[in-house]
Every structure is written in C-alpha cells, then in structure tokens.
FIVEX-918780 format. One record per atom (N, C-alpha, C, O): residue number from 1; residue in three letters; atom name; x, y, z. Coordinates in steps of 0.2 Angstrom, whole numbers. Example, Ala and Ser with C-alpha at 12.3 -4.5 7.8 and 13.67 -1.06 7.14 Angstrom:
BEGIN
[1,'ALA','N',[66,-28,39]]
[1,'ALA','CA',[62,-22,39]]
[1,'ALA','C',[66,-16,39]]
[1,'ALA','O',[71,-17,42]]
[2,'SER','N',[64,-11,35]]
[2,'SER','CA',[68,-5,36]]
[2,'SER','C',[64,0,39]]
[2,'SER','O',[67,6,40]]
***
This chain:
BEGIN
[1,'MET','N',[572,782,306]]
[1,'MET','CA',[573,780,299]]
[1,'MET','C',[580,777,298]]
[1,'MET','O',[585,781,300]]
[2,'ASP','N',[581,772,295]]
[2,'ASP','CA',[587,769,294]]
[2,'ASP','C',[590,772,287]]
[2,'ASP','O',[586,775,283]]
[3,'ASN','N',[596,770,285]]
[3,'ASN','CA',[599,773,279]]
[3,'ASN','C',[597,770,273]]
[3,'ASN','O',[599,772,268]]
[4,'GLN','N',[592,765,274]]
[4,'GLN','CA',[589,762,268]]
[4,'GLN','C',[583,766,265]]
[4,'GLN','O',[580,764,260]]
[5,'ASP','N',[581,771,269]]
[5,'ASP','CA',[575,774,267]]
[5,'ASP','C',[577,781,264]]
[5,'ASP','O',[581,784,267]]
[6,'ILE','N',[572,784,260]]
[6,'ILE','CA',[573,790,257]]
[6,'ILE','C',[567,794,258]]
[6,'ILE','O',[561,791,258]]
[7,'ASN','N',[567,801,258]]
[7,'ASN','CA',[562,805,258]]
[7,'ASN','C',[560,807,251]]
[7,'ASN','O',[565,810,248]]
[8,'ILE','N',[554,807,249]]
[8,'ILE','CA',[552,809,242]]
[8,'ILE','C',[546,813,243]]
[8,'ILE','O',[542,812,247]]
[9,'LYS','N',[544,817,238]]
[9,'LYS','CA',[538,821,238]]
[9,'LYS','C',[534,819,232]]
[9,'LYS','O',[537,820,226]]
[10,'ILE','N',[528,818,233]]
[10,'ILE','CA',[524,815,227]]
[10,'ILE','C',[518,820,227]]
[10,'ILE','O',[514,820,232]]
[11,'THR','N',[516,823,222]]
[11,'THR','CA',[510,827,221]]
[11,'THR','C',[505,823,218]]
[11,'THR','O',[506,821,212]]
[12,'ASP','N',[499,822,221]]
[12,'ASP','CA',[494,818,218]]
[12,'ASP','C',[490,821,213]]
[12,'ASP','O',[492,827,211]]
[13,'ARG','N',[486,818,210]]
[13,'ARG','CA',[482,821,204]]
[13,'ARG','C',[477,826,206]]
[13,'ARG','O',[474,830,202]]
[14,'GLU','N',[476,827,213]]
[14,'GLU','CA',[472,832,215]]
[14,'GLU','C',[476,838,217]]
[14,'GLU','O',[474,844,219]]
[15,'GLY','N',[483,838,216]]
[15,'GLY','CA',[487,843,217]]
[15,'GLY','C',[490,844,224]]
[15,'GLY','O',[493,849,226]]
[16,'VAL','N',[488,838,228]]
[16,'VAL','CA',[491,838,235]]
[16,'VAL','C',[498,835,236]]
[16,'VAL','O',[499,830,233]]
[17,'MET','N',[502,838,239]]
[17,'MET','CA',[509,836,240]]
[17,'MET','C',[509,831,246]]
[17,'MET','O',[507,833,251]]
[18,'HIS','N',[512,825,245]]
[18,'HIS','CA',[513,821,250]]
[18,'HIS','C',[521,820,251]]
[18,'HIS','O',[524,818,246]]
[19,'GLU','N',[523,820,257]]
[19,'GLU','CA',[530,819,259]]
[19,'GLU','C',[530,811,262]]
[19,'GLU','O',[527,810,267]]
[20,'VAL','N',[533,807,258]]
[20,'VAL','CA',[533,800,260]]
[20,'VAL','C',[540,797,261]]
[20,'VAL','O',[545,800,258]]
[21,'VAL','N',[541,792,264]]
[21,'VAL','CA',[547,788,265]]
[21,'VAL','C',[547,782,261]]
[21,'VAL','O',[542,778,262]]
[22,'ALA','N',[552,781,257]]
[22,'ALA','CA',[552,775,253]]
[22,'ALA','C',[558,771,255]]
[22,'ALA','O',[564,774,255]]
[23,'PRO','N',[557,764,255]]
[23,'PRO','CA',[563,760,257]]
[23,'PRO','C',[567,759,250]]
[23,'PRO','O',[564,759,245]]
[24,'THR','N',[574,759,251]]
[24,'THR','CA',[578,758,245]]
[24,'THR','C',[580,750,245]]
[24,'THR','O',[584,748,240]]
[25,'ASP','N',[579,746,250]]
[25,'ASP','CA',[581,740,250]]
[25,'ASP','C',[576,734,249]]
[25,'ASP','O',[577,728,250]]
[26,'MET','N',[571,736,246]]
[26,'MET','CA',[565,732,244]]
[26,'MET','C',[564,731,236]]
[26,'MET','O',[559,728,234]]
[27,'ALA','N',[568,734,232]]
[27,'ALA','CA',[568,734,225]]
[27,'ALA','C',[561,737,223]]
[27,'ALA','O',[558,735,218]]
[28,'MET','N',[559,742,227]]
[28,'MET','CA',[552,745,225]]
[28,'MET','C',[553,751,220]]
[28,'MET','O',[559,754,219]]
[29,'ASN','N',[548,752,215]]
[29,'ASN','CA',[549,757,211]]
[29,'ASN','C',[544,763,213]]
[29,'ASN','O',[540,762,217]]
[30,'LEU','N',[544,768,209]]
[30,'LEU','CA',[540,774,211]]
[30,'LEU','C',[532,772,211]]
[30,'LEU','O',[529,774,215]]
[31,'MET','N',[530,769,206]]
[31,'MET','CA',[523,767,205]]
[31,'MET','C',[521,763,211]]
[31,'MET','O',[516,764,214]]
[32,'GLU','N',[525,758,214]]
[32,'GLU','CA',[524,754,219]]
[32,'GLU','C',[523,758,226]]
[32,'GLU','O',[519,757,230]]
[33,'VAL','N',[528,763,226]]
[33,'VAL','CA',[527,768,232]]
[33,'VAL','C',[521,771,232]]
[33,'VAL','O',[517,772,237]]
[34,'VAL','N',[519,774,226]]
[34,'VAL','CA',[512,778,226]]
[34,'VAL','C',[507,773,228]]
[34,'VAL','O',[502,775,231]]
[35,'ARG','N',[507,767,226]]
[35,'ARG','CA',[502,762,227]]
[35,'ARG','C',[502,760,235]]
[35,'ARG','O',[496,760,238]]
[36,'SER','N',[508,760,238]]
[36,'SER','CA',[508,758,245]]
[36,'SER','C',[505,763,249]]
[36,'SER','O',[502,762,255]]
[37,'TYR','N',[506,769,247]]
[37,'TYR','CA',[503,775,251]]
[37,'TYR','C',[496,777,249]]
[37,'TYR','O',[493,782,251]]
[38,'GLU','N',[494,773,244]]
[38,'GLU','CA',[487,774,241]]
[38,'GLU','C',[486,782,239]]
[38,'GLU','O',[481,785,241]]
[39,'LEU','N',[491,784,235]]
[39,'LEU','CA',[491,791,233]]
[39,'LEU','C',[487,792,226]]
[39,'LEU','O',[486,797,224]]
[40,'ALA','N',[485,786,223]]
[40,'ALA','CA',[480,786,217]]
[40,'ALA','C',[475,781,218]]
[40,'ALA','O',[477,775,221]]
[41,'PRO','N',[469,782,216]]
[41,'PRO','CA',[464,777,217]]
[41,'PRO','C',[466,770,214]]
[41,'PRO','O',[469,770,209]]
[42,'GLU','N',[464,765,218]]
[42,'GLU','CA',[465,758,215]]
[42,'GLU','C',[463,757,208]]
[42,'GLU','O',[457,760,206]]
[43,'GLY','N',[467,754,204]]
[43,'GLY','CA',[465,753,197]]
[43,'GLY','C',[466,759,192]]
[43,'GLY','O',[465,759,186]]
[44,'THR','N',[470,764,195]]
[44,'THR','CA',[471,770,191]]
[44,'THR','C',[479,771,190]]
[44,'THR','O',[481,775,186]]
[45,'ILE','N',[483,767,193]]
[45,'ILE','CA',[490,767,192]]
[45,'ILE','C',[493,760,193]]
[45,'ILE','O',[491,756,196]]
[46,'GLY','N',[498,759,188]]
[46,'GLY','CA',[501,753,188]]
[46,'GLY','C',[497,747,185]]
[46,'GLY','O',[497,741,187]]
[47,'ILE','N',[492,749,181]]
[47,'ILE','CA',[488,744,178]]
[47,'ILE','C',[491,738,174]]
[47,'ILE','O',[488,733,175]]
[48,'CYS','N',[497,739,171]]
[48,'CYS','CA',[500,734,168]]
[48,'CYS','C',[505,730,172]]
[48,'CYS','O',[508,725,170]]
[49,'GLY','N',[505,732,179]]
[49,'GLY','CA',[509,728,184]]
[49,'GLY','C',[516,730,183]]
[49,'GLY','O',[521,727,186]]
[50,'GLY','N',[518,736,181]]
[50,'GLY','CA',[525,739,181]]
[50,'GLY','C',[529,736,175]]
[50,'GLY','O',[535,736,176]]
[51,'MET','N',[526,734,169]]
[51,'MET','CA',[530,732,164]]
[51,'MET','C',[531,737,158]]
[51,'MET','O',[533,735,153]]
[52,'ALA','N',[530,743,160]]
[52,'ALA','CA',[530,749,155]]
[52,'ALA','C',[526,748,149]]
[52,'ALA','O',[528,749,143]]
[53,'MET','N',[520,745,150]]
[53,'MET','CA',[516,743,144]]
[53,'MET','C',[509,748,145]]
[53,'MET','O',[505,747,141]]
[54,'CYS','N',[509,752,150]]
[54,'CYS','CA',[504,757,150]]
[54,'CYS','C',[507,763,153]]
[54,'CYS','O',[512,763,155]]
[55,'ALA','N',[503,769,152]]
[55,'ALA','CA',[506,775,155]]
[55,'ALA','C',[502,777,161]]
[55,'ALA','O',[502,783,163]]
[56,'SER','N',[499,773,165]]
[56,'SER','CA',[495,775,171]]
[56,'SER','C',[499,777,176]]
[56,'SER','O',[497,781,181]]
[57,'CYS','N',[506,776,176]]
[57,'CYS','CA',[510,778,182]]
[57,'CYS','C',[514,784,179]]
[57,'CYS','O',[519,785,183]]
[58,'GLN','N',[513,787,174]]
[58,'GLN','CA',[517,793,171]]
[58,'GLN','C',[517,798,177]]
[58,'GLN','O',[512,800,180]]
[59,'CYS','N',[523,801,177]]
[59,'CYS','CA',[524,806,182]]
[59,'CYS','C',[529,811,179]]
[59,'CYS','O',[532,810,174]]
[60,'TYR','N',[528,817,182]]
[60,'TYR','CA',[533,823,180]]
[60,'TYR','C',[538,823,185]]
[60,'TYR','O',[537,824,191]]
[61,'VAL','N',[544,823,183]]
[61,'VAL','CA',[550,824,188]]
[61,'VAL','C',[552,831,189]]
[61,'VAL','O',[554,834,184]]
[62,'LYS','N',[551,833,195]]
[62,'LYS','CA',[551,841,197]]
[62,'LYS','C',[558,842,199]]
[62,'LYS','O',[560,848,199]]
[63,'SER','N',[562,838,202]]
[63,'SER','CA',[568,839,205]]
[63,'SER','C',[574,837,200]]
[63,'SER','O',[572,834,195]]
[64,'ASN','N',[580,840,202]]
[64,'ASN','CA',[585,839,197]]
[64,'ASN','C',[589,832,198]]
[64,'ASN','O',[595,832,197]]
[65,'HIS','N',[586,827,199]]
[65,'HIS','CA',[589,821,200]]
[65,'HIS','C',[592,817,194]]
[65,'HIS','O',[588,818,189]]
[66,'GLU','N',[597,814,194]]
[66,'GLU','CA',[600,810,189]]
[66,'GLU','C',[596,804,189]]
[66,'GLU','O',[597,799,193]]
[67,'LEU','N',[592,803,184]]
[67,'LEU','CA',[588,796,184]]
[67,'LEU','C',[591,792,178]]
[67,'LEU','O',[595,794,174]]
[68,'PRO','N',[589,785,179]]
[68,'PRO','CA',[592,780,174]]
[68,'PRO','C',[589,782,167]]
[68,'PRO','O',[584,785,167]]
[69,'GLU','N',[593,780,162]]
[69,'GLU','CA',[591,781,155]]
[69,'GLU','C',[585,778,154]]
[69,'GLU','O',[583,772,157]]
[70,'MET','N',[581,781,150]]
[70,'MET','CA',[574,777,148]]
[70,'MET','C',[576,771,144]]
[70,'MET','O',[580,772,139]]
[71,'ASN','N',[573,766,145]]
[71,'ASN','CA',[573,760,140]]
[71,'ASN','C',[569,761,134]]
[71,'ASN','O',[564,765,134]]
[72,'ASP','N',[569,757,129]]
[72,'ASP','CA',[565,757,123]]
[72,'ASP','C',[558,757,125]]
[72,'ASP','O',[554,760,122]]
[73,'ASP','N',[556,752,129]]
[73,'ASP','CA',[549,751,131]]
[73,'ASP','C',[546,757,134]]
[73,'ASP','O',[540,760,132]]
[74,'GLU','N',[549,760,138]]
[74,'GLU','CA',[547,767,142]]
[74,'GLU','C',[546,772,137]]
[74,'GLU','O',[541,776,136]]
[75,'ASP','N',[552,773,133]]
[75,'ASP','CA',[552,778,127]]
[75,'ASP','C',[546,777,123]]
[75,'ASP','O',[542,782,121]]
[76,'ALA','N',[545,771,120]]
[76,'ALA','CA',[539,770,116]]
[76,'ALA','C',[532,771,119]]
[76,'ALA','O',[528,774,116]]
[77,'MET','N',[532,769,125]]
[77,'MET','CA',[525,770,129]]
[77,'MET','C',[524,778,130]]
[77,'MET','O',[518,780,128]]
[78,'LEU','N',[529,782,132]]
[78,'LEU','CA',[528,789,133]]
[78,'LEU','C',[527,792,126]]
[78,'LEU','O',[523,798,126]]
[79,'ALA','N',[529,789,120]]
[79,'ALA','CA',[528,792,114]]
[79,'ALA','C',[520,792,112]]
[79,'ALA','O',[518,796,108]]
[80,'GLU','N',[517,787,115]]
[80,'GLU','CA',[510,787,113]]
[80,'GLU','C',[505,789,119]]
[80,'GLU','O',[499,790,118]]
[81,'ALA','N',[508,791,124]]
[81,'ALA','CA',[504,793,130]]
[81,'ALA','C',[501,800,130]]
[81,'ALA','O',[504,804,126]]
[82,'PHE','N',[496,802,134]]
[82,'PHE','CA',[493,808,134]]
[82,'PHE','C',[497,812,139]]
[82,'PHE','O',[500,809,144]]
[83,'HIS','N',[496,819,139]]
[83,'HIS','CA',[499,823,144]]
[83,'HIS','C',[506,823,145]]
[83,'HIS','O',[509,824,150]]
[84,'VAL','N',[510,821,140]]
[84,'VAL','CA',[517,820,141]]
[84,'VAL','C',[521,826,141]]
[84,'VAL','O',[519,831,136]]
[85,'GLU','N',[526,827,145]]
[85,'GLU','CA',[530,833,146]]
[85,'GLU','C',[537,831,145]]
[85,'GLU','O',[539,825,145]]
[86,'GLU','N',[541,836,145]]
[86,'GLU','CA',[548,835,144]]
[86,'GLU','C',[551,831,150]]
[86,'GLU','O',[556,827,149]]
[87,'ASN','N',[548,832,156]]
[87,'ASN','CA',[550,828,161]]
[87,'ASN','C',[546,822,163]]
[87,'ASN','O',[547,820,169]]
[88,'SER','N',[543,820,158]]
[88,'SER','CA',[538,814,160]]
[88,'SER','C',[543,807,160]]
[88,'SER','O',[547,806,157]]
[89,'ARG','N',[541,803,165]]
[89,'ARG','CA',[544,796,166]]
[89,'ARG','C',[538,792,168]]
[89,'ARG','O',[533,794,171]]
[90,'LEU','N',[539,785,167]]
[90,'LEU','CA',[535,780,170]]
[90,'LEU','C',[537,779,177]]
[90,'LEU','O',[543,777,178]]
[91,'GLY','N',[533,779,182]]
[91,'GLY','CA',[535,778,189]]
[91,'GLY','C',[537,771,190]]
[91,'GLY','O',[542,770,194]]
[92,'CYS','N',[535,766,186]]
[92,'CYS','CA',[537,759,187]]
[92,'CYS','C',[544,758,185]]
[92,'CYS','O',[547,753,186]]
[93,'GLN','N',[547,763,181]]
[93,'GLN','CA',[554,762,179]]
[93,'GLN','C',[559,766,183]]
[93,'GLN','O',[565,766,181]]
[94,'ILE','N',[556,769,188]]
[94,'ILE','CA',[561,773,193]]
[94,'ILE','C',[562,769,199]]
[94,'ILE','O',[557,769,203]]
[95,'GLN','N',[567,765,200]]
[95,'GLN','CA',[569,761,206]]
[95,'GLN','C',[571,766,211]]
[95,'GLN','O',[574,771,210]]
[96,'MET','N',[568,764,217]]
[96,'MET','CA',[570,768,223]]
[96,'MET','C',[577,767,225]]
[96,'MET','O',[579,761,227]]
[97,'THR','N',[582,771,225]]
[97,'THR','CA',[589,771,227]]
[97,'THR','C',[591,776,231]]
[97,'THR','O',[587,782,231]]
[98,'PRO','N',[596,775,235]]
[98,'PRO','CA',[598,781,240]]
[98,'PRO','C',[599,787,236]]
[98,'PRO','O',[599,793,239]]
[99,'GLU','N',[602,787,230]]
[99,'GLU','CA',[603,793,226]]
[99,'GLU','C',[597,797,225]]
[99,'GLU','O',[597,803,224]]
[100,'LEU','N',[591,795,226]]
[100,'LEU','CA',[585,798,224]]
[100,'LEU','C',[582,802,231]]
[100,'LEU','O',[576,804,230]]
[101,'GLU','N',[586,802,236]]
[101,'GLU','CA',[584,806,242]]
[101,'GLU','C',[582,813,239]]
[101,'GLU','O',[585,816,236]]
[102,'GLY','N',[576,815,242]]
[102,'GLY','CA',[573,822,240]]
[102,'GLY','C',[570,822,233]]
[102,'GLY','O',[568,828,231]]
[103,'LEU','N',[569,817,230]]
[103,'LEU','CA',[565,817,223]]
[103,'LEU','C',[559,820,224]]
[103,'LEU','O',[555,819,229]]
[104,'GLU','N',[557,824,219]]
[104,'GLU','CA',[550,827,219]]
[104,'GLU','C',[547,825,212]]
[104,'GLU','O',[550,827,207]]
[105,'VAL','N',[541,822,213]]
[105,'VAL','CA',[537,821,207]]
[105,'VAL','C',[530,823,207]]
[105,'VAL','O',[527,824,213]]
[106,'GLU','N',[527,823,202]]
[106,'GLU','CA',[520,825,201]]
[106,'GLU','C',[516,819,197]]
[106,'GLU','O',[519,818,191]]
[107,'LEU','N',[511,816,199]]
[107,'LEU','CA',[507,811,195]]
[107,'LEU','C',[504,815,189]]
[107,'LEU','O',[501,820,190]]
[108,'ALA','N',[505,812,183]]
[108,'ALA','CA',[502,815,177]]
[108,'ALA','C',[494,813,178]]
[108,'ALA','O',[492,809,181]]
[109,'PRO','N',[490,818,174]]
[109,'PRO','CA',[483,816,175]]
[109,'PRO','C',[481,810,171]]
[109,'PRO','O',[485,807,167]]
[110,'GLU','N',[476,807,174]]
[110,'GLU','CA',[473,801,170]]
[110,'GLU','C',[472,802,163]]
[110,'GLU','O',[469,807,161]]
[111,'SER','N',[474,797,159]]
[111,'SER','CA',[472,798,152]]
[111,'SER','C',[465,797,150]]
[111,'SER','O',[463,797,145]]
***
C-alpha cells in the first residue's frame, strides 16, 4: 500500500462491515468508493451521479474525523432526506484525502 491509500470502514445496508482501501490520489469520493467495491446494489447509490441532488449515498459518519463543511446543496438535500441523523452526510461530498485514514461510516437505509 502506498501513502496515497487510506483504510476506511464501511458498514453496508445489511449491517456488514467492510474494511476497504481507498486511493486519495484519484479524486474519488466516498460514494464512488462504495460503488467501486460494490457495497450497495447497482442503482441504489449515487443515482444523481454525485451532484448532491439525491440522498442515495447518505451515510452516517461513525468516527471523529474532521470533515469538510457541508455546502448548501448537501445541506438542502439532507433537509429533505429520510433517515437523517446528526451525523448524516452525502457520500458524494466526502473526498478521499489522507486525513480520512481510519474513517468509519455506515450507509443509510434506502429511502
């Protein structure tokens, strides 16, 4: 593993935790990582293509990582989404960076 990769833990909608390695040098976001590892069925995550226009990639952040501020689009989308918790974020808005080593998230239930 080179220094561009981070280890993150993603709990899928069945409650199974997956420890995955995510590259930080490919401008990937969390939703794309979930899709690349097929941790959610095709067509159930990232439906809008990562534009913060749907909540299909909503996840709950379980670890104490400092995440980027929510932008207005993400904030507005989560205001209308189902199953929203205090720690909800849209996976498409979380870029994979070295600072997120050890990130733990859980995918929100499908709406």
